[in-house]
Structures are given as structure tokens and as C-alpha cells.
N, C-alpha and C positions, 0 to 999 in steps of 0.2 A: 862508411864501411865499419862493420862490427864483427865480433867473434861469431855471431850467429850466421853470418854469410858464408862460413867456411865449414866443410865437413869436420865433425868433432873428432873422429878417429885420426885424421891427418893432422889436426892441430895438436893433439896430445903426443903423437909420435914425434912430430917435428920439435915440439917444446922439450921432450925428453932428451933428444940429441943435443939440444942447447944446454940443458942442465948438466949433462955429463961433462961438459967442459969446465964447470965450476968446481973449485976445490972444496967449497963448503958443503957440497951435495954428495959426498962420498958415502956409500952405504956401510953400515957396521959389519963386523965379522960374521955375526950370526944370521945375516940376511941370505946366506947361501942355502941353508937347510930349514929355515923357519916357515911355518904356514901363515897365511894372512888372516886366518880365523878358525874357529872351532868347526864351522860348517864345511870347511875344505878337507879333502882326503889326503892331498899331497901338497908339497911346496910348489911355488911357481916355476914354470919351465924356462921362461925368458931369462937371459943373463942380465939384462938391464931392467928387470921388473921394478926395482926400487925407483929408478928415475921416471919410469912410466907412471907409477902410482903418484910420485911427487908432482908430475906435470898435471895429472888429473885433479889432484888436490888443489893446486894453484888455480886451475880453471874454475873449480867450484867456489873457491874463496873469492875470486873476482866477480862471480855472479851472485852468490848468496851470502857474502860477508856482511856483518861479522858472524863467523861460524866457528864452533869449537869441536873438540874431540868427540863428544857424545853424539852430536848430529852426524858427524862423518862416520862414526861406527855403525849407525843405522843405515846410512847410504850404502856402505860397502859390505854390509852383512848379507846373509842368505839363509836358505833352508838346508837343514842337515838331514841326510838320509839315515833313518834309524831302523832300517830293516822292516820287520812286519808292523812296527808301530808307525803312526802317521808322522809326517815330516813336521819339524818345528823350526821356527825362525831363531837364529842366533846372530848377535852383533859381531862385527869384525874386530880384529885385534886393536886395542887402544894404544899399545906401546909403539907399534909401527907408525900410526898416524901422528902420535905425539912427537916422535923423533923427526918425522918429515916436516911438521909445522915448525919445530925448533930450528931445523936446518934452513928452511925458507926464510925465517925471521933473521937468522944469522947472515944469510946471503943478501938481505936487504930487499927481498921480493914481497914480504908480508910483515905485518906489524899488529900488535894488540890494539884493540879499540873497543869502545862502548857506544851503542846506539840505542838509547832508551833503556829497555829492560835487557836487551841482548848484549852479550859479551863474547869476544872471540877474536879471531884474526881477520884482518882486512888487507886487501892488496895495496901495495905502495905504487907510486908513479913509476918506479923502476920495473916492477912486475907487470904493470899495464903496458909499458913500453915494449917489454919482451914479447908479450902475447900479441900485441899489435904488429910488431915486426915479423913474427912468424906467420901471422894471418896474411900479411901483404905478400910474403914470399909464396905461400900456397896459392893465392889468387893469381899471381903471375905465372906460376908453373902450370896450373890447370886452366888458365885463361878464363877465370870466372869473372863475369861482368854483372853489375847490378843494374837491372832495367830501370830507367828513369821515366817517369810519367811526363807526357807532354802537357802543355798548358790547356789543350783542348780536352784532354781526358780528365783533368782535375775537376773535382766536384764544385758546383756553383755554391758559393757561400751566401746564404740568405740571412737577412738581418734577424737576429734573435729577439723575440718579443719578451719583454720583461713581465713576469707574472705578478699580478697584483696580490700583494700579501694582505690578507684580512687580519685585522687586529682581533685576537682571541679574547673574548670577554670571560672573565673568571666566573664560571657557573657555581662553583662551590663557595659558600660563604664561610667566613671564619666563625668560630664558636662564640666569640665575644659579641659580634654583630647580631648573631642569631638570638643570643640571650637578651640583648638589649631590646630587640624588637618584640620578643615575647613579653618582657616586663612592661613595655609601653602599651601593648594590647590589653594586658590585664588591668592596668590603671585606668585605661579608657573605659573598659567595661564596668569597672567599679563606679566611676563617675556617672555613667549613664543610669546605673541602677539607683544611685543616691538621689538623682533628680526626680525620677518617676515616683508618684505617690503609691504607697503600699495598698494594695487591694487584697481584702480578706478573701481568701479562696475557700469556697464552700465545697469542700471535698467530700464531706459526709453526706451520704445519700439518705433521703427520707426513708425512715424505716417503715416498711409496710406492716400493718397488723397481721399477725399470723391467723389464718382461718382456723376457727374452732373445730376440732374434729368431733363428729357426733358420737355420743356415748352409746354403746350398744346395750339394749335392754336384755337383762338376763331372763331367759325363758325358764318357766317352772319345770323342774325336773320331774319326769314321769315316775310314778311310784313303781318301783320294781318288785315290791312285795306282792305276791300272788294271793288271791282270796283263799281262805281256809275252806277246804272241802268238808261238807257235812259228813260227819262220820256215819257210815251206814248203820242203819238200825239192825240190830241183831235179830235173828229169827225168833228168839225167845220173847222179844218185846211185842211182836205182832199178836 
């Protein structure tokens, strides 16, 4: 049997009535008229709202501990109605949650702890006992029974085959090995070249004689001077 087998609302209300009996869980004077956050418009209506919030915090500490004030502020926050502007999320009041955690620690129901990177409050054996007691009472009142599976309904357990793990070969070579291999290849090439006799390479191609271009004979230029016309004999000479 766990806390998940019981309705959460019944568990919180029943735990709140148990916390009211403790002297360390008395609400402060300002709890009558204070709001639980900026996003709220009015103060809580219930007279025992302080103990209801304390019971809810204790239940979250048991499930999500270690948990601190900052995460609880996000959980109990909400959207604020800003009129014509769009709604915006605001976190809950940190002072209320801080005081409740301090009271739970004073009552011996929670304590500070660290789990890896996370720091915050964790439930104590006394707190777990209280929640378990309340859960048992609710189960008896509402006659809640946990269905148990028969042996026939249980799934058959097949032997698990172990997977063969292949050894991964390192594909990438280190720089030192690569440079050594390159140096060996170079030395081997040089040794092969030294053993081979040097052959003179005739790269120069036989130069072909250039064909003599025929010289053009110059033609005699035609005389452009026209023959002189015999002057006409005058009539007096005849």
C-alpha cells in the first residue's frame, strides 16, 4: 500500500486535520488576511487553509524531496488576470512556503538533506509514518482494496539472453603512430631509389629542321609614266 492508492484530496484534508492538533503548526497572525501569491485576487476562504497548504507541502516533500522553496513557488504559482493584456505566470509567495517548511522541520516531519546536486527538505520517518497512518484510515473508511494478480495472470519469465559485446577496434590512429609510418615509407622509397641504376632520361626531342619558306620574286613594276604626245603641228608649219 502506498500514498498513490488513495485519493489525493482526501489524503491532504485528513493530514491537515492531524496537523491542527500539533502545537508547532500554529499559523502566524498575518495568515488571516494575506494572499498566497501575486496572481491571486483575494485571501483564502477556508479557516484552516494554513494546515491544508502544510499537508500538501508535506505530501510533495515525501514524493519529490529534496525540494526547496524555489520549486514549491513554481508549483503553487499561477496566471494573473491583467485585464486587456495577456495573462502572465507569477510564482507563489515564498514567505508562506518558507514558514511552513520551518514548522514541519520543527515538528520533526521534515529535515534538510542533500542528494547529489539537489538541496532541500526531505521527509523524516515520523512524517512518513503520519502519511501512512492517514492513508490506512482512508482505505478502511472507503473500503479501498488493492487488486492482487493471481499466479496464472503473472507474465511468464523467459530467460534473458546475454548480448555478445563486440570489442570495438580503435579506427582512429594516434598522431605519433601515423608520423612513424610516414617516416618508414619515405625511408623505404629512398632505399629503393638508391639501389636502382640511374638512367639518363632523354627528354629533349629531336629538333626538326624548319622548312625554308620560298622567297617571293619581286615583279618589275609597270611604268606608270605615259608616253609624251607629239605636239600637234601648227597650221603655219604645213
